KELUMLO-173731 format. One record per atom (N, C-alpha, C): residue in one letter; x, z, y. Coordinates in steps of 0.001 Angstrom, whole numbers, plus 500000, padded with zeros to 6 digits. Each point is the difference from the previous one (the first is absolute). Example, Ala and Ser with C-alpha at 12.3 -4.5 7.8 and 13.67 -1.06 7.14 Angstrom:
2
a513190507800494310;a499110500000501190;a500900500000501200;s499650499280501050;s500820500060501190;s499230500730501090;
! end
This chain:
142
m280189636735322104;m500377499526498798;m501478501043498900;f500669499676499745;f500904500579498892;f500600499130498863;s501368500195500670;s501150499995499274;s500154499809499038;k500173498552498840;k499709500787498467;k500648501345499433;q501641499948500683;q499800501611499875;q499513501076500130;e499361500129501089;e499212500897500933;e498499500007499081;a499710499027499398;a498437499304498842;a500788501145499194;a501194499436499332;a499606500227498244;a501078501616500689;q500090501037501082;q500649501463499515;q498197500095500631;l499302499504500260;l498196500945500749;l499590499994497866;k500208498705499684;k499528500258499072;k500285500767498548;k501125500242500407;k500869501149498831;k499415500639500460;e499761500667501427;e499785501382500744;e498329500034499583;f499760499122499486;f498351500101500113;f499272500776498343;w501146499314499108;w499609500223498876;w500896501195499023;t501123500746500860;t500983500848500145;t498837500197500363;a499219500863500816;a499339501015500954;a498355500544499080;f499242498641499332;f499513499676498893;f500715500930498889;g500355500224499397;g500812500882499421;g500127501010499634;k500432500166501558;k499853501642499749;k498626500642500628;a499270498977500530;a498904500966499961;a498968500072498981;f500268499006499058;f498956499908499056;f501774500561498611;p500352500231500010;p500880500082498784;p499700500720498298;r499564498433499367;r498953500392499065;r500514498871499205;k499691499850498605;k500282499002499367;k498787499084499892;w500367499394500348;w498704498607499870;w499808499276497904;l499367499141500197;l499541499388499019;l500991498265500254;l499518499361501086;l500738498952500048;l501033499267498637;y500290499855499743;y500506499236498178;y500174500519499035;d499842500954500391;d499691501244498412;d498612500071499105;t499563498766499990;t498630499245499379;t499657500453498425;k501710499575499779;k499859499955498701;k499641498762499498;i498970498655500931;i500478498651500268;i501051499214500146;k501266499640499887;k500372498384500411;k499259499080501230;d500301500252500493;d499509499132501040;d498791500821501172;f499816500959499571;f498846500764500458;f499917500822501167;s500244499937501146;s500232501440501472;s499754499852500527;f499593500680500360;f499924501453501612;f500524499895500982;k499822499111501390;k500862500161500943;k499344500304501089;f501139500626501244;f499558500194501978;f500603498853500082;s499508499188501274;s501093499453500865;s498997500359500973;a501386499285501593;a499146499953500382;a501677499068501566;d498756499342501516;d500378499668500402;d499958500009501546;n500072499274500234;n500075499841501747;n498476499845500176;k498719499851499137;k498088500681500542;k499970499716499320;k500343500283498328;k498740501064499209;k501106500686498765;a499033501444499396;a500072500037498671;a499618499841498996;e500648499907498793;e498983499564499073;e500664500967498286;v498846500320499588;v500437501076498282;v499173498695499104;s500834499281498967;s499762498603498995;s500557500739499244;l499217499184499159;l500431500272497989;l499941498401499737;d501453499950499955;d500398498702499869;d500459500070498247;i499314498403499432;i499658499296498874;i501184499451499660;e501274499883499824;e501181499057500491;e500790499509498585;m499016499777498223;m500014499793499361;m499873497409499569;k500892500098500074;k500882498235499523;k498798499588499297;d499963500383498717;d498633499609499423;d498725499963500129;e499525499230500565;e498214499553501530;e499803500831498844;l499582499772498526;l499121500861499089;l499620501239499657;f501276500704500494;f500432501407499866;f499733500526501525;r500267499243500935;r499422500316501437;r498211500177499966;n499864498375499628;n498716499943500472;n498932501610498967;a500507500481498381;a499473500698500203;a500288500984500221;y501464500737500777;y499144501103500815;y499780500398500982;f499681498857500679;f498899499570500960;f498702499948499945;e499748500143498836;e498641499444499679;e499707501437498958;k500767501199500093;k499609501163499023;k499711500328501250;i501358500308501357;i499219500299501267;i499596500160501041;q498905498718499683;q498761499017500428;q498499500722499636;s500048500132498660;s499076500279499345;s499922501403499903;l500925500822501189;l499958501325500478;l499898500068501431;e499526498773500216;e499546499987501350;e499681500813501662;d498642500325498828;d499660500692500757;d499718501443499937;l501021500592498767;l500426501534500327;l501219500162500964;l500449498909500166;l501643499800500528;l499095500350501225;r499267499019500692;r499646500487500885;r499282501616500170;d499579500659499683;d499655500879500358;d501020501364500115;e500948498787498968;e501259501153500003;e500954499798501591;i500497499544500338;i500698499199500912;i499214499366501387;g498684499619500127;g499626499251500631;g499753498255499840;d499585499229501852;d500035498682499948;d501227499976500083;f500695498688498747;f500594499281499779;f500418498732499486;e501231499533500461;e499427498532499549;e500652499918498328;m500002498693499289;m500382499081498954;m500293499256500170;d501367499102498887;d500369498914500377;d500463499651498837;e499475499209498848;e500699499996498654;e500631498673500165;h500438499809501065;h501641498794499425;h500338499566501883;f500603501702500349;f500228500312501499;f501591499065500109;v499938499473501073;v501752498947500519;v500239500553500221;l501506500724500314;l500892500875500316;l501263498734500440;e500322500566501221;e500946499230501156;e500408499107499236;n500537500370498589;n501447499657499248;n499149499047499217;g498425500094499581;g500033498672499529;g499380500524498970;k500200501225499552;k499936500806498465;k498333499628499617;v499392499748499505;v498407500363500132;v499568501617498660;i500076500711500388;i499124501639499504;i499055500071500100;s499021500502499473;s499014500777500602;s500061501554500759;r499067500597500873;r500063500581500584;r498795500868500612;i499732501793500042;i498802500713500860;i501166500244500530;w498734499610501072;w500710500992501399;w499711501004501222;l500476500881501000;l499046500109500713;l500376499939501189;t500019500518501339;t500487499213501114;t499586500859501287;k501445500943500906;k499246499553501011;k500614500088501176;t499437499830500769;t500136498779501073;t500937500969501293;g500458499668500835;g499839500472501023;g501012501221500502;v500718499950498749;v501309500834499200;v501685498807500348;s501268500931500719;s500490499050499798;s501033500958499675;v501550499718498869;v501460500332499836;v500576500511501138;f500122499072500483;f500225500041502182;f499699500519500648;n498455501249500311;n499620500922500485;n499554500823499099;k501093501398500437;k499806501410499434;k498785500743500136;q499314499525501182;q498642500696500197;q499370499708498955;t499503498889499299;t499365499690498998;t500982500339498682;w500886500443499623;w500250500127498741;w499566500873498981;t499197501727501130;t499413500500499701;t498449499168499007;h499410499562500913;h499199499401499880;h500253498737498471;t500833499798499805;t500348499301498932;t501057500047498882;f500601502035499854;f499930500751498888;f498205500110499532;e500117500466501282;e498102500477499041;e499288499655499338;f500170498082500293;f499240499007499404;f500374499820499215;f501670500239499848;f500636500013498584;f499671500664498274;v500217501259500531;v499676500964499760;v498068500047499302;e499281500480501132;e498502499129499085;e499824498920499163;k500087499079500093;k500017498652499428;k500575500042498692;m501826500133500095;m500908499788498642;m499241501854499106;t499826501025499995;t499486500816499802;t498617499875499160;a499186499751500054;a498624499238500234;a500536499251498754;f500876498237500507;f500468499516498685;f500379500215498884;e500695500715500483;e500714500712498468;e498979500384498893;m499281501497501008;m499022500511499117;m499129498932499805;f499573498907499955;f498826498538498677;f501210500332499119;f501375499339500324;f500506499467499907;f500251501346498291;y500399500818500470;y500041500600498762;y499013500948499451;e498696499174500500;e498478500722499024;e500084498473499250;y500279499171500382;y499768498491498767;y501322500062500122;e500387500186499870;e501633499826498985;e499623499023499051;d499850500770498976;d499789499528498495;d499025498663499554;f499430499857501095;f498715499173499990;f501116498677500513;i501064500171500839;i500114498921501343;i500696499384498523;k501270501205499468;k501063499551499369;k499541498451498672;d498694500891499607;d499552499226498902;d499844498545500019;v500898499182499938;v500325498709499883;v499714499316499009;
! end
């Protein structure tokens, strides 16, 4: 196992290596929709690419989620199998809506899996972004 300091250093190296390997501007928070963002995450067991809809107003959050849900088959064609949860509970107890893809068997603490993780991130986030750009006007019309 790693000390907290070693783990933090490896995580920093992981994200730095990803940024250097794929130096491009990702959409992420720049969707022009408040509290509607794309995210990368990775830990000791998996990597994820997600769309998090985090509006405090449940009506708005549900409306945006339903827009994505109405495009579910098109999204699946673009990015492959994914999971959706209209009432996803974060570790801090906050309820959001989330659409995400997971790659298991990779770890930020195993440098031998970093390339697989980076390739997953690039493939899936690029497809997610292209989907968003294609249906952006429809999604924003809430």
